N, C-alpha and C positions, 0 to 999 in steps of 0.2 A: 504494500500500500504506500510505503514511503516513496518508492520509485515512481508510482503512479502520480502521486501528488507533485513530486519533483518535475516529472514530465509535463504535467499540466501547467505548472508555474513557469517553466522555461518557455513554453509555447505562448503563454499569456504575456510574459515580459517581451517576447519577440514582437508580438502584435502591437504592444503598447508603444514600444520605442522604434520599431521599424516603420518608416514612412510608407504610405500606400504605394507610391511609385516604385519603391524597392520591392514590394511584394508582387506586383503584377508584371514586372518585366521578366525577361528570360530566366529560365531555371538555372540555378547555380551550376548544376552538373553539365549543362550545355554551354555555359558561358562563364567559366571559372574566373577570368579576369574582370568580368562585369562590363564588357565593351558595349553591350546593348543599352545599359542603363541611361547613359547620357548621349547616345548617338544622335538622336533627333534634336535634343536641346542644343548640342554643339553645332549642328547644321543650321539651326534657326537663330543662333546668336547674332545680333544685329550690330554690335559694336565691340571694340576691343576692351576686355575687362581690365580694370586697374589691378585687381587681385583675384586669384583663384585659390580657394581653400580646398586643399586635397586631404582626404582623410577617410575615416570609417564612420560608424554610427554616430559618434559624438559630433562630427561635422555634418553628417546627414541630418541628424535631428535638430541641429542648430538652425537650419533654414526653416524647418517646420515650426520651431518655437518662436523665431523672430525673423520672418522673411524681409521685413523692412531694413534690417541691418545689411542685407545683401543688395536689394534693389535700390535703396537710397544712396548707397556708397559705390555703385558700379562694381560690386563684388560678385563672384560666381562660386557657388558651392558645388564641389565634386566629391562628396563623401558617399560611401556605400557601406551600409550596415554589415557588420561581420567580417569585413575585409582585413587581411593581413598586409604587411608592407610588401610582400611578394606580389600580391595581386595589384596593389597600387602601382608598383613599378611597371607591371605589364601594360597598364592602361595610361601611363603617365604621358606618353607622346600624344595620344588621342585627346585626353581630357585636360591637359595642361599646355604642352608645347604648341599644339596646333591652334590653340586659342590666342596665343601670343600675348599673354598678360604682361603687365609691367613687373608684377611681383607674384610669387607663389608662396602660400603659407602651408607647410607640410606638417601634419600631425598624424603619426602612425606608431604602432607597436603594441597597443594594449591587447589586441586580439592574438597577436603572436605569443605574448607572454601567457595569456590565459590558456591557449591551446597547448602550449608546451607544458605548463604546470599540470594540466589535466591529462597529459599523456595522449592527447588527440592528434598531435603533429610534432614533427621534429624541427624545432626552430632554435638553434644555438644563438646565444647572444651576438656572436660575431656576424651571423647572417641577418639578424634583425637590424642591427646597426648598419651593416653593409648595404642592405637594400634601401634604407633611408638615405644613406650617403650617396648611393647611386642616383637617386632622384635629385638630390641637390646638385650633383655633378652634371646631370643632363640639363637641368635648368640653367646652370651657369654657362654651359656651352651654347645654349640657345639665347643667351643674353637676357635671361630673366633673373631678377633679384630674388633672393631666397630668405624667407622667414622660417627658421627651423623651430618648431613648437614642441615643448615638452609633452610627454604623456601626462594626462590628467590623473588626479589621485584615485586610488582604489586599494583598500586594505586587504580585500579577499574577493576572489571570483566565485560565482555561484557553483560551478562544477566541483570546485575544491575549496570549500570555505575554511578548511582547517589550515591551509597553507598561506604563508605570508607573501601576498602579492605586492604589498607596498615596498618591501625591500628590493624586489626585482625591478620595480618601476624606478626606484631611486638609482639603482645601478645603471640601467639603460639610459636614463636621463643624464647621468653624469658623463657617460660616454658621448652622448650626442652633444652635450654642452661643450665638452673638450674639443670635439671636432669643429663646432661652430666658432669657438674662440680662436682656433688655430688656422682658420681659413677666411681670408678676406672675401667679403661679399655674402657671407652667411651670418645672418643676425639671429641670435637666440631669443626665443619668446618663452618666458617661464610662467606657465599657468600653475604649475605644481606647488611651488613654495607658498604663494599667498592663499591657496585654496585648501591645502592638506591639513588634516588634524594631526594629533600626536601619534596616530597609528598609520600615518601616510595615506589615509583614506578621506572620503567625504563624511561630513556629519549627516545625520538623518534628514535634516531640513535642506540639504544640498543635493540629495539624490534619492530616488525611490528604491533603486536596486544596488546602490553602492558603486555604480560604474558611470551611469549617464547623468550629466548635470541637469538640474531643473533650470527654468528660465531665469531665475534670479542669479544663478551662477553664470549663465551665459552673459548676463549684464556685466558681471565682473570681468569675464574673459574678453568681452568686446572692448572694455576700457583698456585692458592690457594690450590688446592687439593694435588698436588705433593709436595708442601712445607710441608704439614702435613705428607705425606707418608715418606718423607726422613728420619725421625727419628723413623719410626715404623718397617721398614723391614730391615733385615740383610741378607747379607752384604749391606751397603749403595750403591746405584747406582744412575745414572742420569736417568731422565725420558724425554720422548719426549713430547713436547708441541708445538702445531701448531704455526709457526712463525707469528707474527702480519702482516707482509707483505703479506703472503699467505692468512691469514684470511681476510684481506681487499679486496684482489682480488676476493675471493669467495663471499664475501658480495656484491660486485659490481654486480656480476652475479645474485645473489638472489634479489637484489634491482630491477633489470630489470624485473625479473619474477614476483615479487610482483606487480609492477606497471601495468604490462600487465594483471594480474589477476584482479586487481581492475578496470581497464578500461573495461574489459569484463563484470564485475558485473554492472558497471554504465550503460553500453549500454543495458544490458538485462533488468535492472530495468526501464530504460527510455522507452524501447519498450513496456514492460508490462503495464506501466503507461498510455501509449497512446492507448492501446487496449480497 
């Protein structure tokens, strides 16, 4: 029964955080790199983006939580839920280089660490860092400035809640920061330090599942990101960041949705337990 409950919870969390567009596009087995996800959007892009945000579900969900941050600032989101750095590297040419942005903000690694810790895949730290570095190198060759973003906090992943994910994230982040510091044209964006608690994770009011930020946290991430951008693009300009008051209102709605989803799971589990 525990396994049944866990399976239901995982599916529910996936549905809650995975944007609809990610669910209805091509099956993962048929399109492992995720080429189909943004194929049409890339073709329809009408102007050169200032910034492309490349990432996984944390970037993917960012657009859903605050689309104005992207549309008002001429930013483009290219996150795909569940992706590893290997998959992002495969689609980097299509989803970043071909769009010819002025800057790319790369945030990757949390799924690699999760899958490795859970024994689901073989992702040595050298390969995780190496794939992210390769994306940075491709961008530089293409004349695109790079914002290398830290992995966001997480003290434990659902498949292996007893293992210390935070320590692994700290280690990968330290390697990525060292690379950024040693290479001209790579700017380090530290989301981790100002957001992490003493366990290197999110507090309960920052994330429903311990991995994905809530909209009030995206507000903080937006401030961090635009602060880095302010000195990189010419001419200097102001950027839209979701007001905290609006973020709190949106979070209140999401809180109700989350509680309802959890209530449904508990009722379903109780019913199946009694059968």
